[in-house]
C-alpha positions as CSV (number, residue, x, y, z in Angstrom):
1,M,22.6,-4.8,-6.1
2,I,19.5,-4.0,-4.2
3,A,19.8,-2.0,-1.0
4,L,17.2,-1.9,1.8
5,L,16.3,1.4,3.3
6,L,14.4,1.3,6.6
7,L,12.7,4.6,7.3
8,A,13.1,5.3,11.0
9,A,13.4,9.1,11.2
10,G,9.8,10.0,12.0
11,S,8.7,11.7,15.1
12,S,6.2,9.1,16.4
13,R,3.8,12.0,17.3
14,R,0.7,9.9,16.9
15,M,1.8,7.7,19.8
16,R,1.3,10.7,22.1
17,G,4.5,10.1,24.1
18,P,6.0,6.7,23.6
19,D,8.3,5.9,20.6
20,K,6.6,3.3,18.4
21,L,9.9,2.0,17.1
22,L,11.1,1.3,20.6
23,E,8.0,-0.7,21.5
24,E,8.9,-4.3,22.3
25,V,7.8,-7.2,20.2
26,D,8.8,-10.6,21.3
27,G,11.1,-9.0,23.8
28,I,13.0,-6.8,21.4
29,A,12.5,-3.2,20.2
30,L,10.5,-3.1,16.9
31,L,13.3,-1.2,15.1
32,R,16.0,-3.7,16.0
33,R,13.7,-6.6,15.1
34,Q,12.9,-5.2,11.7
35,C,16.5,-4.5,11.0
36,L,17.5,-8.0,11.9
37,R,14.8,-9.3,9.5
38,A,16.2,-7.0,6.8
39,L,19.8,-8.1,7.4
40,E,18.7,-11.7,6.9
41,T,18.1,-11.0,3.3
42,G,21.8,-10.6,2.8
43,C,21.3,-7.1,1.2
44,P,23.0,-3.9,2.5
45,V,20.7,-2.3,5.0
46,L,20.5,1.5,5.6
47,V,18.5,3.0,8.5
48,T,17.4,6.7,8.6
49,L,17.5,8.3,12.0
50,P,16.5,11.9,13.0
51,A,19.9,12.3,14.6
52,L,22.9,10.0,15.1
53,D,22.6,10.4,18.9
54,H,18.9,9.6,18.9
55,P,17.7,7.0,21.5
56,R,16.8,4.7,18.5
57,R,20.5,4.3,17.8
58,T,21.0,2.4,21.1
59,V,18.7,-0.5,19.9
60,L,20.8,-0.9,16.8
61,A,24.1,-1.5,18.7
62,G,26.2,-4.2,17.1
63,L,24.1,-4.5,13.9
64,P,26.0,-4.1,10.6
65,V,23.6,-1.4,9.3
66,Q,24.5,1.9,7.9
67,M,22.9,4.7,10.0
68,V,21.9,7.7,8.0
69,E,21.2,11.0,9.8
70,V,18.2,13.1,8.5
71,R,18.9,16.5,9.8
72,N,15.7,17.9,8.3
73,A,13.5,15.0,9.4
74,D,10.7,17.3,10.4
75,E,10.0,17.9,6.7
76,G,8.6,14.4,6.5
77,M,9.3,11.1,4.6
78,N,10.9,12.6,1.5
79,A,13.8,14.0,3.6
80,S,14.5,10.4,4.6
81,L,14.2,9.1,1.1
82,R,16.7,11.7,-0.2
83,A,19.1,11.1,2.6
84,G,18.9,7.3,2.0
85,L,19.5,7.7,-1.7
86,R,22.5,10.0,-1.1
87,A,24.0,7.3,1.2
88,C,23.6,4.5,-1.3
89,G,26.7,3.4,-3.1
90,E,27.1,3.8,-6.9
91,R,26.6,0.0,-7.3
92,T,23.0,0.2,-6.0
93,E,20.8,-0.9,-8.9
94,A,17.5,-0.6,-6.9
95,L,16.3,0.5,-3.5
96,M,13.7,-1.3,-1.4
97,V,11.9,1.2,0.9
98,V,10.7,-0.4,4.1
99,L,8.6,1.2,6.7
100,A,10.1,0.4,10.1
101,D,6.7,0.3,11.9
102,M,5.3,-2.8,10.1
103,P,5.8,-5.7,12.6
104,D,4.1,-8.3,10.4
105,L,6.7,-7.8,7.7
106,T,9.0,-10.8,7.7
107,T,12.3,-11.7,6.0
108,D,10.3,-14.1,3.8
109,D,8.2,-11.1,2.6
110,M,11.3,-9.1,1.8
111,N,12.8,-12.0,-0.1
112,I,9.5,-12.4,-2.1
113,M,10.0,-8.8,-3.1
114,L,13.7,-9.2,-4.0
115,Q,13.0,-12.3,-6.0
116,A,10.3,-10.5,-8.0
117,A,12.5,-7.6,-8.9
118,D,13.8,-8.4,-12.4
119,L,16.0,-5.3,-13.0
120,K,16.5,-6.2,-16.6
121,S,12.8,-6.0,-17.4
122,E,10.8,-2.9,-18.3
123,T,9.4,-2.8,-14.8
124,L,10.7,0.1,-12.7
125,I,8.6,-0.3,-9.5
126,W,7.7,-3.4,-7.6
127,R,5.0,-2.7,-5.0
128,A,3.8,-5.1,-2.2
129,V,0.1,-5.7,-2.0
130,T,-2.0,-7.6,0.5
131,A,-3.6,-11.0,-0.3
132,S,-6.7,-9.1,-1.3
133,G,-4.8,-6.7,-3.6
134,D,-4.6,-3.5,-1.5
135,A,-1.4,-1.6,-2.2
136,G,1.2,-1.3,0.6
137,H,4.9,-1.6,1.4
138,P,7.7,-2.4,0.8
139,I,8.3,-0.8,-2.6
140,I,11.4,-1.4,-4.7
141,F,12.5,1.4,-7.1
142,H,14.8,0.9,-10.0
143,K,17.7,3.3,-10.1
144,Q,16.2,5.0,-13.2
145,L,13.7,6.6,-10.8
146,F,16.3,7.8,-8.2
147,P,16.4,11.3,-9.8
148,D,12.6,11.6,-9.6
149,I,12.7,10.6,-5.9
150,M,15.5,13.1,-5.1
151,A,13.3,15.9,-6.5
152,L,10.5,15.1,-4.0
153,H,9.8,17.2,-0.9
154,G,7.3,17.0,1.9
155,D,5.7,14.0,3.7
156,A,3.9,12.3,0.8
157,G,6.7,9.8,0.3
158,A,7.2,8.6,-3.3
159,R,3.4,8.5,-3.9
160,E,3.8,11.0,-6.8
161,V,6.5,8.9,-8.5
162,V,4.4,5.7,-8.1
163,A,1.4,7.4,-9.6
164,R,3.3,8.6,-12.6
165,H,4.7,5.1,-13.4
166,G,1.7,2.8,-13.1
167,D,2.4,1.3,-16.5
168,V,5.8,0.0,-15.3
169,T,4.7,-1.1,-11.8
170,A,4.4,-4.7,-10.8
171,R,2.2,-5.6,-7.8
172,I,3.7,-8.3,-5.6
173,P,1.3,-10.2,-3.3
174,L,2.4,-10.8,0.3
175,P,0.5,-13.0,2.8
176,G,-2.5,-11.6,4.6
177,D,-2.2,-7.9,5.5
178,H,1.6,-8.0,5.9
179,A,1.9,-5.2,3.3
180,R,-0.5,-2.8,5.1
181,T,-0.2,-3.4,8.9
182,D,1.6,-0.4,10.4
183,L,1.3,0.7,14.0
184,D,1.2,4.5,14.5
185,T,-1.0,4.9,17.6
186,P,-1.4,3.3,21.1
187,E,-4.8,2.1,19.9
188,A,-3.3,0.3,16.9
189,W,-0.7,-1.3,19.1
190,A,-3.3,-2.5,21.6
191,A,-5.5,-4.0,18.8
192,W,-2.5,-5.7,17.1
193,R,-1.3,-7.2,20.4
194,A,-4.8,-8.4,21.3
195,T,-5.2,-10.1,17.9
196,R,-1.8,-11.6,18.2
197,S,-2.3,-13.0,21.7
198,A,-5.6,-14.5,20.5
199,T,-4.0,-16.6,17.8
């Protein structure tokens, strides 16, 4: 079984006020939209939050996702990864880490990743790349790497684990820049929306 972990415990500081995960896309908050897309894969979906009473929880109302509180969210991304792994059930064979602020990432993209993940092969990491080959997200980690991820601290994510296991990493192409487009600033949101309305 592969579980999907949406990382949504960040502070959104670079937005200088607004919460990027509550920005609306197609009339729906980005976080809810991406959770719906993840749920459509049929896999269990976990969502990290900085607190269970955080405003982001309100946009998840009615969704069958497991909300995971990250009490030390200020540490950075690795606090979310550890909390997500602790919340996974024993049957979890692999974990797909999904950044919640990537609005171009679709259910089809997630399914491409899931279909590529042969858990009986020697591969331990499946990493999404753009059409031009630039590394991005999501990333699927085999359970063999869970202890390595649990040992991480800080805000670098699992970069160190990925770097150590390049020989057992598969690069999975997704359409266009789906694997790289994340929106962290008001300027990035404005540019993305302008490009989207022009097409």
